[in-house]
N, C-alpha and C positions, 0 to 999 in steps of 0.2 A: 504494500500500500504506500502511495506517495501522498504528500500534502501539496495542495495547490489551491490558491484562492479562486473564488468564483470568477473574478475579473480575469485572471490568467487563463482559466479554462475557456471562458467565452472567447478570449482572444485567439486561442488555439483553434476553436471551432470556426471562427471567422477566417483565420489563415487557411484552414483546410477548404473552406468554401471558396476562397479566392484562388485556389489551385485547380478548381473544376474548369474544364475547357469551356470556352465561350459558347460553343454550339450546344452544350448540355445546359448551361445557365439560361440560354434563350428558351428552353423548353419548360423551365421552372416557373410557370405562370400561376399566380395565386397560391403560392406555397409558403407557409411560415416555417422557419427553422428556429427552434427554441431549445434552451438548455434548462433542464429540470434536475433537481437533486436526486430523486428516486422515481422509478415507475410506481404507479398505484397498484392496488391489489388486483384489479381487473387485468391490467397489462401483464403482471407477473403470471397470472393464471393462464395467459395465452401460451406460455412456455410449457405448461403442464409439469412443472417441477424439473424441467430438463434444461439446465444452463442458467446463465445470467443475462438479463436484458440490458444491452448497452444503448439501444435506440429503438424507435418505433415510428413507422410511417402510418398515418391515419388519413384516409381519403379514398378517392376512386382513381386507380391507375389510368394513365393515359390510354392504354390499350383497351380499357373497358368503358370508356366514356361514349355516351350517345348524344351528340349534339349539345352545343352550348357549354359554357363553363359552369361549374358548381357555384352556388351562391356563397357557401362557406369555404374559406381557404383550406386546402390540404395542409397537413401538418407533419413535420419531422421533429421528433423530440430526441435529444441526445441526453442521456442520463449520466450526470457527473459522478456521483458516488460509486456506482457499480464499476465505472471505468477506472477511477482512481484506486479503488480497493483491489482491482485485479491487475494493476500495473506496478512494476517495481522501479520504474524510472520515468523521468519526464519524456525521454525519447520514446519509450514504449507507449506512454499515454498519447503522445502526438500521433503515433502510428495508429493506435486504436481509434482515436477520434476520426481520423481520415477514413479508415476502413468502415467505421460505423456510418459516417455521413454518406459515403459512396453506396453502402449497402442499402440505406433507406431511400436514397435517390433512385437506386436501381428498382426498388419496389414501386416508386412513383412512375417510373418509365415502363413498368409492367413485367420486369424480370422476376423469375421464380427463385426460390431458395437454391435449387440445384444450379441454375444458371449463374447465380451470384457466387456460389462456392467454386464453380469452374473458373470464374474470372478472378478468383483470389479475394473476394469480398464477402466470404462466408462467415 
C-alpha cells in the first residue's frame, strides 16, 4: 500500500487521460470521469467476490446505442483506495490508473472483458 493525497491521485488520472490518443478522446462525448474513494456495495457485488474493483464504466456502450445521445452522461469512476492498497509504489499506481482508465474507456467503446484482456487492459 502506498500513501498519496487525493490531489496527487487526481493529477495522475488527468495525466493518464491526457495520454489517450486524440481520435479516442473525440469519441468520448458526454462522459464524466470521476475519482471516488471506494466502490459502493452494489458495485462490489458486480464482482461476485472475485477480485478488487479499480474502476467502473456506467452507461450505454457506443456499440449498443440506438439513435441520439443519452440525456444523462456516461460515467467512468476510478477508485482511489483499492488502487493505492494494491500498489507498492507510485510507478505501479500510475500504471494501474492508466490501465484502469483505458479498461473503462474500452467498455464505453463496446469492448468485452476478453477483448480488453487480449489488449493488455484486463
